[in-house]
N, C-alpha and C positions, 0 to 999 in steps of 0.2 A: 356342807362343811367346807370351809376354805382352808386347804392345806398350804400354808404359805411358809411360815418361819419355824414354828415349833415342830418337833418330830416326836411321834409317840412310839412307844415300844409295846411289845406283846408278850404276854405270859402264855407260852404254848403248852399244849398237853404233853406231859412227859412224866416220868417217874420222879417223884420228889426225892427219892433216896439216891438214885444214881442214874447217869446217862453219859454218853460219850463226851469227851473233853469239850468239843464244839460240834454243835449240830446246826444244819442250815435249812432254811425254809424259804419258800417264796409263794406268792399268790397274786392273782390279778384282782383288782377291786374296781368298783364302779360307783363314783359319786356323781357330781355333775359332769365330770369327764373321767374317762378310764385312766387307771394308773396301775403301777406294779410295785410290790414291796419285796425287798430282799432282807433276810434276817439271819443273823448269826447269834446263837445262844451258847454261852460257855458255862460249864457246871460251876456250881457254888450256891451258897445260901447267904444272901440272894444271888441270883444268876446274873452274869454280865451280859448285857444286851448291846449288839451292834446292828443298827437298823438303818436302811436306806430306802427311800421311796421317791417315786417321781411320776409325773403325768406322762402318758405315752406321747402326747403331742409336744412335750418339751425335751430338750437335750440335757438340761441340768437336773440334779436330784437333791433331796433334802436328807440330812444325816443327823442321827442322834446316837450317842453312846450313854448308857446308864445301867441301872440295876432294876430287877423286878423279882418279886416273889413268885415261886412256881408251886402250883398244887397239882394233885394227881389228875384233875380234870381241866386244868387250865388256870386262868387267872385274869386279873384286870390291871391295866397300867394307865396312870393318868399323868398328864403334864400340863398343868395350868388348865386351860379350858378345853383341852382335847384329850381323848382317851381311846383305848382299844381294849375290847373284851374278847377273850378267847375261851371257848368251851369245846372240848374235844378238838377237832381240826377245823372248826368254824370260827371265823373272826368277824367282829362287828365294830365299826367306828362309833365312838360316843361323842356327844356334844358337851357343852360347858356345864350342863345340869346333870351330867352323868347318865342321861338317857340316850337311847339309840338315835344316831343322827339319821333323820328321815331322808336326807339327800343321798344317803349311801345304802347300798344293799349288802347283806352279809356275803362274805366270800370265803373261799377255802384256802387254807395254807397247806402246801405239800412239801414233803421232805425233799431236799435237794442235795446234790453232791457238793463237795468243796468247790469254791469259786474257780480254782485253776482247772479242775476237771470239767466244770461247766463251760469255761472259756474254750478249752481244747475241743470239747464236743461241738460247740458252735463253729469253731474254725474248720473242723472236718466236714460239718454239714454244709457250710458255705462252699466248700470245694466240690462236694458230690451231689448236692440236691438238684433235682430236676427243675425245669422252668415251667412246668404245667401248674395248674391251680393248686394241686396238692403240695408240690414242692415249694412254691412261693409262700403258701400259707405256713408250712412248717418252718421255713426260714424266718418269716415275720414273727412267729410266736417265740422262736428261740432267741431272736434278737431282743425282743421285749423282756424276756426273763433272765438274760445273762447278767450276772452280778457286775457292778461297776468295777473299773480297773483297780481302784484303791482297796478293794476287798481281796485282791490277789496278794501272794507273797511279794514283798517289796522288790526283790531282784528279778521277778518275772513280769512286772507290770509293763515296763516300756516295750519290751520285745513282743509280749502277747498282744498289747493294744495295737502296735504297729501292724502285726500280722493280721489281726481281725479287721482293722480298718481297710487294709489292702484287699483282703478276701471279700469283705462286704462290697467294696467298690466293684470288684471284678464280677461278683455274682449278680448284682443288680444291673450292671451294664449288659451282662449276658441275658438276664431274664427279660429286660425291656427290649433288647434287640430281637430275641426269639419271639416275644409277643408281637412285635411289629411285623416280623416275618410271617407269623401265622395269620394275623389279621389281613395282611396284604396279599399273600400268595397261596395260602392253604386252599386246595381245590374244593369247590362247592359242588357237592354231588347230591343226587336225589332230591329230597325235600329241604335240604340245607340244615337239617337239625344237627348233624354231626359237626358241621362248621360252627354253628351257634353255640353248641354245648362246650366246644373247645375254647372259643375266643371270648365269649361274653363274660364268663367268670373271671378271666384275667383282667377285666376292666372294672371289677367291683372296687368299692372304696377301700377294702382291706388288703388289696393286692399291691403292697408297697413296703418299704422299710418300716419295721415295727408295726406292720398292719395298717399303715396309712399311705394310700396311693399319693396323697398330696405332698408327702415328704420327698417325692421324686422331683427334681428341679424342673423338668419339663412336663409335669403331670397334667397341667391344664391343657397344654397344647396337644399332648398325646390323647387325652380323653376327647377333646373336640374333634380331632382328626380321625382317630381310630373308631370311635362310636359311629360317626357319620359314614366312614368307609364301609363298615359292616353292612349298613342299609343300602348304600349305593352299589356294593358288590352283588347283593341279592338281586337288586333291580336289574342290573346290566346282565345278570345271568338268566333272567327271565322269571325269577321268583318274586313273591310278594315282599316288598321291603318291610311290611308290617310285622313280619316274623321276628324282626329285631326289636320290636317294642317291648320295653320293660314293663313289669307288672304295675298296674295302676295303683294298687294298694301300697307299693313300695315307693311311689312317686315322691312323697314328701321327705321320707328318710333319705333317698338319694339326693334330693335337692339340698338337704341340710349337710349331708356328707361332703358334698362338693362346694360348700360355701367357703368364703374366705380366700378363694383363689383369685388369680388374675383372670376372672371370667365374669362376664356380665349376665344379666338375667336371661337374655336371649340364648346365650351359649349354655348356661346351666340347665335351662328347660330342655334343650335338645339332648344334652348329656343325660339328664335324669330320665327322659322318656326313651332314649336310645334311637330316636327318629329325627332326622333333619327336617327342617321346615318344608323342604322340597316335597315331602310326602304327607304333610299334614292335610287333613280334611276338616271340614266344619265340625263333623262329629267328634274327631279326635280333640279338636280345640275345646269343644264344650265339655267333654268328659274330663279333660285335664283341668279346666276352670273349676268344675264342681268338686273334684277331688282336692284341689289346692285350698278351696274355701273350707272344706270339711276338716282340714288339718291346720287351719289357721295360717295359711300362706296366701292371705288376701292380696298382698302386694304383687306377688307373681301372677295371680289370677287377673288382677287389674291390668298388668302389663300385656297379657294376651289380648284382653278386650281392646286396649288402646292401640295395639299394633297388629291386629288381625289382618288389615290390608297389606302390611308388609309380609306377613306369613303367606297370604294368598299370592302375592307377587313372586315369592320364592318358588312356589309350586308352578306358577305360570312360566317362570324363567326356565325351570327344569324341562317342562314339556316342550318349550321352544328349542332348547339346546340339545336335548338328547338325540333327536334325529340326526343332527350334524355330527354328533359324537359317533353314532353308529356308522355313518357314512365313512368317517375316517378309519374306524376299526375294520371296515370291510376292504380297505385298500391293501394292495400287496405290500409285503414287508421288504421294501427296497429303497434305494437312494432316491428314485424319482418321487416316491410318496413323501419323503421328508422335504424335498425341495418344493413340491407342489403345495404342501400344507404348512410350510414354514416350520417344520419340526413337529407336526401333528398338533397344531394350534388353530383355533378358530380365527376367522377373518377379524382384523382389528376393528372394523366398523361394527361388527356384531358384538364383540366384547365390550366396546364402549356403550353400545345401545343398552346392554343388560348389566353394565357395570361389573364385569367379571374379570378376574385375573386368570392367567393360565393355570395357576394352582387350583382355582375353583373348578375349572373345566376338567382337569385331571381327576379331581375328587368326584365330580359327578359321574365320571366314567368308571367309578369304582376302582381306580388305579389302572384300568385296562390300557388307557392311552400311554401311561408311563411305562407299563410293561412292554407294550408294542414298540414304543420308542427305544427302549433298551434292547429289545430283540433286534430291531433294525440296525441299531448302532453296532451291536456285536457282529451282525452279519456284514455290515459295511466295513467294519474294521478289517475283515479279511478280504474285502473287495476293493479297498482303497487303491492298491497298485493297479488293478485293471481299470478303475475309473480314471485314474491319472493318465494311464497310457491312452485311453480313448480320447481324452481331452487334448493330449499332446499330438495325437494323430490328426486332429481337426484344426488345431491352431498352435502357433509357436508362442511360448511363454519364456520370458527372460527372468522372471522372479517367481520363486516357489510360493511366496506370500500372495501374490496376485492370483496365481493359479488356484491355490487352496481356498482363498476367500470366495472366488467365483464358484468353486465346486461345492463348498460345504457351509458357507456363511448362512445361506438361506435355510439350512437344516435346523438352525437354532442350537447347534451343538458345537461349542467351542473346542471340546476335546477332539472332535473329528478334524477340525481345522488344524489343531496342534499335531495330531497324528500325521496328517497329510504333509505338513511342512517338514516333518522329520523324514518322511519317506520320499517326497518329491524330488529332491536334488539328484539322487542316483537315477531316477527314471527320466528326469529332464536331460541328464547327461547321456543316457542311452538313446533317448529320442534324437538328440543332436547327432550322435554317431550313426544311428540308423538313417537319418536324413542324408548324411554325407554319402553313405553307401548307396542309398537309392538314387541319389542324383548322379553318382558315378556311372550308373548303368546307361544313362542317356547321353553321356559325353562321347562323341564319336569324331571329333575334329580337334586339330591342334588349337584353333582359336577358342573352342569351347573349353578345352583343358586349361588354356591360359586364363580364361575368365573364371574357372573353378580353382584357381590357385594351384594348378598342376596336380590336382587330386591329393593335395596335402591335407591330412586329417586336421580339422579345426581344433583349436585349443578348447578343451571341454573340462570345466571344473567338476569335481566330485565323481569323475569316472574312475573306475577301478583299473588297475594295471591289466587285469585279465580282460576287461571289456575293451580297453584300448588295443590290446594285442589282437583280439578277435576282429576288431574293426579294421585294423591295418591289414590283416590277412584277407579280409573281405574286399578290400580296395585293390589288392594286387592284380587281379585279372584286368581291371580297367586300366591300371597303370601300364601293364604289359602291352595292352592294346594301343595306348597312346605312344608308348616308346617305339613300337613298330611303325606307327604313322610318321613319327619324327624322322626315322631313318629312311623310310620309303620316300618321304617328301624330299629329303636332301639328295637321295640317289637320283630322283627325277630331275632336280635342278642341275645336278652335275651332268646328267645325260643331255640336258638341253643346252648346256654351255661347254662343249668339249674344248673350245679354243679360248675360252674367256675365264678369268679368275672370278670367283664368287666373293661377294662383299662379306664383311665381318658379321653382318646381321642375318646371314643366310640361315644360321642355326638359332633356335630360341634359347633364351637364357633367363634365369631367375635366381633369387637368393633363397637358399634353404628349401629345396624341393625333395620329394621322396627319393630314396636311393635308386629305384628303378628308373625314374625320370632323369635323374642326374647322370646315370650311366648312358642313357640315350643322348643327353646333351653332349657329353664328353666324346662319344663315338661320332656324333654329327660333326663336331669341331675337328676331330682327327681326319674325317673324310674330306672336309673342305680344305684342310691344310694340305693333305696329300694331293687333292685335285689341283689346287693353286700352285703347288710346287711343280707338278707335272706340266701345267700350262706354261709356267715361267721357264722351265727347262726347255721346253719345245721352242718357245720364242727366242730363248738364248741361242740355241743351236742354229736357228734360222738366221739370226743376226750375225753370228760368227761366220756362217757359210756365205752370207751376203757381203761380209767385210773383206773377204779374200784372205783372212788370217787363220784359216782353219789349221794350217800346218804349224802355226806357232801359238795357238790358243792356250796350250798348256804352259807356255813359257811365261816368265815374269818380266815386268817393265818397271823402270824407276820413274815415279811421278812426284812432283813437288807437293808437300803437305804443309799448309799453314799451321795446322795444330802442332805438328812435329817440328816445324821450323827447318825442314830439310826434306830430302827425298826419301820416299818409302817405296817398297816393292809391292806391286799388285799383279794379279793374274791378268794377262792380256785378254783372255776369254771373259773374265769378270768385268774388266774395263769396258769391253764391247757390250756385254749384256746389261750392265748397270747404267750405261750412258743414256741420257734423255735424247741425245741426238745421234744420227747415224754416223758410224765410224768405218772408214775403209783403210785397208793397208795394202799397198801395192806389192808387187813381186820384186825381189832383189835382181840386180843386173848380173851380166855375165862376169864382170870383173870386180864387182863389189858386193858385200853382204848387206849394205844399207838398203832400207826400204822407206817408202813414203807413206806417212799417216795423214789422212785427211779427216777433218771433223768440222761440222758447222757449229760455230759459237756465236751467239747473239746475232744470227743472220749473216755472219761472215765466215767464209771458208778459211780454216787455218790449215796450213800445210807444214808438217814437221818431218824431219829426217830422223829415223830411228836406226840403231845399229846394235848388234849383240856384242857383249864383251866376251872375255875368255871363259866365263862361267855360264855363257848362253843367256845372260840377263840383258834385256834390251834397255838401251838408254836413248833419250832424246838428245841428239847432237846439235840440232838447229831448228828454229822455228822461222819459217820464211818471212822476211820483212820485219823481224823483231829482234831487239838486243836486250838481254837481261841486265839487271843492275850488276855492278862490279862484284865479283866473288859470289855470285848467285847462280845456281844451276839454270840452264836455259829452259829446263822443263817448266819453270815458273810461268813462262810466257804462253804455255799451251792454254791454260784456263784463266790466267790472271794477267792479261795483257796490259792492264792499266799501270802496272809497276814496271813495265818494259818500255823501251824506246823504239820508235820506228827507225828503220835504217833509211 
């Protein structure tokens, strides 16, 4: 019977005299496809009928409202060419001729609670049901039977529908995630039966929304991967992968259940049998062909015949690859393993030879490579700082990206590269600080200190204030050592030149040096200054003694100053000491206080007469052989004879 447009009603077994104002019923029926019927019967003669039915595979439903006569033992309702007969609690679909529709089997109608209560019960179940086969099946059955939203009270429809939609989404996401977790990580112990009895039922065709696995968006991909993974896990554990083989008598039913997906015959055959081609043998292939032909699946049988070489190649490929996989699984869980194997992958040449992707190889390992890869990554995540420090100790890097690419790019894990680039800057900064500290230990001369920028801590990005403070403290002993060298060096130079002034470059100098070094620079300059002053003072006293003017060295003398435009007073001692040429001053005579000053100027000896005034300030009263300009002091002729006239 094709249930398309018209909707039939049912006369349900009830008391013809009286019943509740509205009674609710529901039942699963099977025609060419399974469906479900929800029915509301309101009292009256005739009774009011509100009926909705739908195919499980479809999201929409069909709706009819009408009247029906009720008898004590049921009744019959017809609508055009379709009818429904009810006797006791059994219902049967009728054809156009009033006879039982042979495409449908009789089904049971069960009393149900009001739609809102049924919806609330489903909502609670979605929140609390487990994700094992029992829990999934209970949810699927409840989803199938829940009345449509428009059977709810009007003001409850929107909120209830939204709540159920969200709870459904949450439950199935949890169920599928838990199933994947069980398939991939549940320990396989003993003979593997506990594992198989747990995971295989979860991959049956009814393990999904409304009892249909294929209503799940990624159902085909999940079936292909997880069915194969079960067999591969058994094999890698050392058990017979044939333990995962589905019953041969169920082969055609499973093949039909998984039809209509985005899955080709090859994939459907492996899903239906539960065994990847990697484990097929000639006997399995023949048994499968015979069973397929017995249940009128000749096309699938012919596919096996035509493609048996391909099936055989899959088995050969597995046998060639599995030793390589086991070699990788035996390697240590460390960074070197990831680098050596390119992230636990087979050599590119081998992959190309067998036309394999990395995902294919991971699947052949029963997921063990992926788990090992994850375990190493988790371990390495904690070891990244030590790995970085080791690399920085061997080589200097200026870019964290270059460093991390070299360390982790070959692991095939970009997230490790990312973690490294986040961690590396602080470690690179510390390495730079450590290098400065280590270099300081070998600096034992002023020249080496100058070459090392006077032990100034280099500018380091991303270093914390605490790290910088520790590095500065660690450099202080070396700086103190260099400071002592600077001072001992200048003391040696001073001792070697007791009568000579030291040049201005006797002390080292630089811009922006550590405080300890700067204090040594300042002390060095102060010592040179004191030494040069002492040398100058000694030379000055010698010159004064040699000049014969020691008795008047503290007195002052008036000399002509071009800058002042007249005479200025200077110390006689300073005049003698600052002069570039020797100056002598004779003794005064018995009858006069005048004295004779002689100085060599431009290779010519100049003789001047000097005499003290009443304030004991000496003046030049005459320069022998020279006459000053009119109204100009004669002292101008001492140094500036070109303005004077010869006598």
